[in-house]
N, C-alpha and C positions, 0 to 999 in steps of 0.2 A: 819706904820713902813716903813723904807726905804728898798729897795731891793738890794740884792747882785749885784754889778757891776762886780768886778773882784778880783781874788786872785793874790798876788804878790809873785812869786817865784824868789828870788834874787840869783845871782850866780857870782862867780869870773871868771867862764869859760863858756861863753854863748854856744859855739858850743858843748862842752861836755855835758852840762845839757840838751840841746835840743835833742841830740842823746839819752841820758839816758831816758828822758820822752817818746820819741818815742819807745824805746825798751820796757819800762815797760807797756805802754798803747796800743801799736800796732798802734798808730796814730801819724803821724808826725806833730808837730806844724808848723805853717806857718809864714813867716816873717811879722813883724808888721811895723818896720821902725826905724829910728834913731832919738834920742833926741839931736838935735844940741846944743852944748855948755855944755851939761851935761855929755858927754862922755859915753853915754849908747845907747843900741839898744835893741829891744825886738822881741820875737816870741810869737805867740798867739795860743790858743787852746780853742774851745768852751766848756762850761760846761752845756749847756742847759738852758732854761728859761731866756735867755737874758744875762747870765753871761759868763765870760771867764777866762782863766788862762793866766796871763802875765808872761813870763819867761824873765827876764831883767838882763843884765850884761854889762861888758865893751865893747865898740865899738872900735875894733882895728883900724878902719879908722879915728877915731877922736883924738887919742892920749890921754894924761892925761889932764883932765879939770882943771880949776883954783880952783874950789871948790870941796869938796868931792862929790863923786857920791851918788845919793839917795839910800835909803833903806840899808845903811851900807855896800854897796857892797865892798868898798875898804878894809874892815876889815874881810871879809869872807874867810874861808878856804875851804868851801863847800857850795853847794846850800842849801837854807833854805826858808821856807814859812815865809816871813818877816812881812807881814801885809795884809790887804784887804781893799776894797773900797765899799762904798754903793752909789747908784745912787740917786740923788735928782733933782727935776725940777727947783728949785729956790734956788741956793746955798747961796745967801745972807740971805734969810728968814730962811733957815735951820741952818745957823751958829748962827743967832740971837736967834732962838728957843733953840738951844743947850746951848748957854751961859745962857739963862734964866733958863734952867734946871740945871745949875751948872757945866757945862763942856765947856771949850773953845777949839774948834777943830782947831783953827788957822785961819788966814786970807786967803780968797780965792785968788788964783793966776791964771793968764792965762798961758796956756802952749800949745804947738803944736808939731807935728812931721810930717815928710813927709813919706807917704806910699810908698811901692815899686812901685806902679803905678804912682807916681809923684804927688799925691794929697796932699794938706795940710790939716791935721786934727787938729782941735782946740778944747779946752775944758777948764773948770775952775776946780780947786781942792783946797782943804785945805792942806797946807804944814806945817809940824812940823819940821822945820830945825834943832832944837836942838837935837831931837831924831833921826834925819835921816829918818823920816817917817817909823818907825817900831813900832810894838806893836799890842796888841790884839784889841784895839779900832780902828775901821776903819777910814780912811779919807773919806771926802765927795767929790763927783765928779759930775759935771754938764756938759753934752755934748751939751746943747743948741740945735741948729738945725743940728748939725753934724750927719753924719751917724754913728751909733754905731758900734764899732769894732767887736762885737760878730756876726754881720750879715755875713752869708755865711762862717763861720769858720767850720772846721771839729769838730765834737762834741764827747767828752768823758764825759758822764753824771756825775754830782756831786751827790754823794750819801749822804754825810754828811760833815759838817764843825763844829768843836768844838775847844775849847781852854782849856789850862791848866794854872793855876796860883797859887802861894802859898797862896794868899788871894783873892779868887773869889769875896768876898764882896766889895773889893776896886775897882774892874773893872766893876762890873755889873751896878752901877749907871751911869757911863760914857757911857756904851753901850746904856742904856735906853735914855740918853740925846740926842744922835745922831740918835735915832730911829732904832738902830740895834738890831737884834735878834741873840744871839750866846750863846749856852750852855757853861758854864765855870766850869771845874772840878778842885778840889784841886790837886796840884802837886808840884814837887820840883822847876821847873823853868818855866817862862812864855813861852808858845809856841802855835802855831796854828797847827791843824791837819785836813787835808782834805782827804776824801776818794772818789775816782772816780772809775767808772766802765769802764775798758778798754776791749779790745778784749780778753785779757788773764784772765780777772776777776777783782777783787778788787785791787786797787793800792792806797797805803797810801803815801801822801806827807806831810812833816813836816819841 
């Protein structure tokens, strides 16, 4: 099975959401860097066991990008847990295996961002442009030889991650195909729900 790499908390107002997460958990997320050309910037918070929370929103220093921002950010009125990523060691092999199992996660694309320290961080991931990279089925990410972003982050331990969907039986085969493990409960609309343990107790993100 693939392991959790990170959760994506997408927001229309990055500064406000970072402040809110800091208030709820008692731990302030740290700057991750800007995604040049995408019009976004992120802040990070460790979840333990090599995973992290990415808070991503519009970067005021970049202005409006040519294409829509990822994770449906341009259409959000409030922060929401948009999707998640699982870490793989060979993304081409992982994509081929998923397609053979009946689910196409998308073509791997190379991406990068500059860290606050001035370093260039590069990785490959599967992009679902049509859906804006949102949904219960995670995208795949391969960091190659790059230093993983979760290293040295302040940690707010992840207690649980689960999903809600009107038809769990439609989602579960896709999760299995990409090697992801995620409990899916029946509910009115698709959503991800993460529970973390902050300084003030349990905090639910959705």
